N, C-alpha and C positions, 0 to 999 in steps of 0.2 A: 226237596222242600227246604225253604230258607228258615223256617221256624216250625216248632212242633204243632201238630193239629190238636186243638184243645177240645176235649170231650166233656159233655155233660151226660150224666146217667139218670135215666127216668125209671124209677122203681128200685127198691132195695131188696129184691128177692134173690133166690138162688141163681137164677139164670143171669141176672146182672152181676152177681158176684163172680161167676165163672168167666164172664166176658171181661170184667175189669182185671181179674187175675191174669188172663192171657195177654191183655193189652199192656199191662205194666211189666210183664215178665219177658216180653219179646221184642220190644221196639223202643228206641230212643226218640222216634219221630212223633210220638203221641203222648199227650198228657191228659190225665183225668183231673179236671179242675173243679167239678161240682157234681153233687148228687142230690136228687130230689125224691122224696117219698110222700106218702099220704099223711105222715106225721113227722114232725121235726125230730122227735126222739129216735125214730127208726133211721132217719137220714143221718143223724149225728153218729149213731152207732156204726153205720156203714162207713161213714167218712173216717172215723177213728181207726177202724180195722184196716182200711186201704190207704190211709194217709192222704185223704182228699181235702183240700183246703176249705171248701165251701159246702155247706149243707143247707137244704131248703125243705120246709115243711109243706110245700105245694108245688105242683108242676108249673103253674103260671109264673112263679118266681124264677124257675129255671129258664123258662122261655124268654124272660126279660133280661137275663144275664148277658151283658155285652162281651164278656170274656169267653163265651162258649161258641165254638165254630160248628160243632156237630153234636147231635144228641142220639144216644143209643136208647131205644125203647124196649124195656124188658117187662112191661106190665102185662096184665091178663088179656087174653085175646079180644074180649069185647071192648076194650079200651083203645085198641091200636089205631083205629081210624080217627077217633076224637083227638088223641094225643099227637098223632102224626100231623094232623091239620093245625093243631095248636102251635107246634114248633115251626112248621113250614111257614105259617102266616106271620111268625116272628123272624123270618129270614134265617132260620137254622137249617142246616143240612140234617138229614135224618137217616139213621140206620135202624130199621124196625124188625123186631123178631117175627118169626112166622106165627100165624099167617098175617100178611099185611092187612087183610080185611076178611070179612066173613062172606062177602058176595063180590062178584065181578064188578058190579056197578060201583061199589064202595072203593074197590082197588083202583079203578080208573079215576074216581073222584080225588083220591089221594095224589095220584101221579099228576093229575091236572092242576091241583093246588101247588105242587112243587114247581111245575112249569110256569105257572102264573107268578110265582115269587122268585123265579130264577135261582132256585136252590136244588140240591141233589136229594133224591129220595130213593132208597133201595132197601132190600131186606136180605138177611143172611140166608133165608129160605123162602121159596115161593109157595103159595097154596096151589092145589090142583086147579082151582078156578083161574088163577093167574097164568098157568101154563098154557091156557088156550091162546094167550097173546104172545108168548115168548117161550123158546126152548132153551133160553140161557138165563135162568134166574140166578140170584146171588147165593149159590150153594157152596158152603165152606168145604164140604167133604170132597168136592171136585179138585181141591188143591192137594189132597193126600197123594203120596207116591203111588199107592195101589190104583187110584183113579187114573193117574197119568199112564200107568202101565196098561190098564184096560183100553184106554183110547189108542195107545200105540198098537196093541194087538189087533184091534178092530180095523184101524185105518191102514195097517200094513197088509191086510188080506190074509194073515196067517190063520184066521178062524174061518175063512171062506165068507160066503154071503150070509150074514147073520139074519135069521128069520124070527127068532124068539129069544126072550130074556126071562129067566126065572129067578125071582128074588124072594128070599124067605127072611122076614124081619119081625121079631116079636119081643115084647117086654111085658112084664106083669105090672100093669098100671091101674089096677082096680082101686087103689087107694088115692089116686090123683084126681081129685074132683073136677078140675078144669077140663079134663079129657072126656068125661062121660056125662056131664050135665049140660043140657041145652042152654040154660041161662048163662053159662060161663063160656059159651062158644065152643062146646065140646065136639067130639067126633074124631075118629082115627085119622082121617085124611088131613086134618088141620095140624097134626103133630107128627108122629113117627111115620105115618103113611107116606109122607113126601119123600122119605129116603129111598124106598124101592121105586117110586115113580120117577125120581130124578135119574136113577141108574138107567132106566129104560130110555128116557129122553136123551141121555148122554150117548148111549150106544147107537141109537137110531138118528140122532142129530136133529130131532124135531119133536113137537108135541103130537099126540095122537089125534087122528081125525075123528075117531069115535071111541067110546069106552063101554065096557060091560062090567058091572060091579056085583059081587056076590058076598054075602056076609050075614051077620045076625044083629038085630036091634036089641038094645038094652031096654030096661023098664021106662026110660025117658025118651025112647024112640030114636036114640042115637046109634050110629054104626061105628 
């Protein structure tokens, strides 16, 4: 790269803070130049904490900023499609948190918008719906040394012909509203559920041709 990639951050929540901390601490090729939140006060507080030069009180202002090359979207799940299309239609490259969308149709619509605007759109994690179309989503954990070792063991044949994968992953998320409320785009597979799914697709090298799901529904009808 001849010059640093200039990032705009969409949403001033915890996930965005984690992303900015990692970006600023590990690369000289990336600069965070702007932050936008639903209120200017929140954006300014975030900007002060991370020494970001520009703060906006609306996402539309961030979309119009000519100094931003790429936007990271860390907003709530139900806003991902709208915000992705907003930035893409302003010729911004987009890195959107999981899930990219809540339906396969919406996910394809976002990617079509990126293609029409000749900009890049991807996500750190894919949703299970998106895995129907690709076995290679943008999953950050695949860059971990342990993931590389798993791929090495599988491809070398040391484990023989792998027939099954068992993954146990669980967190106490009862107090995280966005995960169990329908109106907030809740549901296990839109969040932590993707981690065990991606392990299976990594080992087998492709998305499943069919799936069976077992579990329990909460009071809002979410699994």
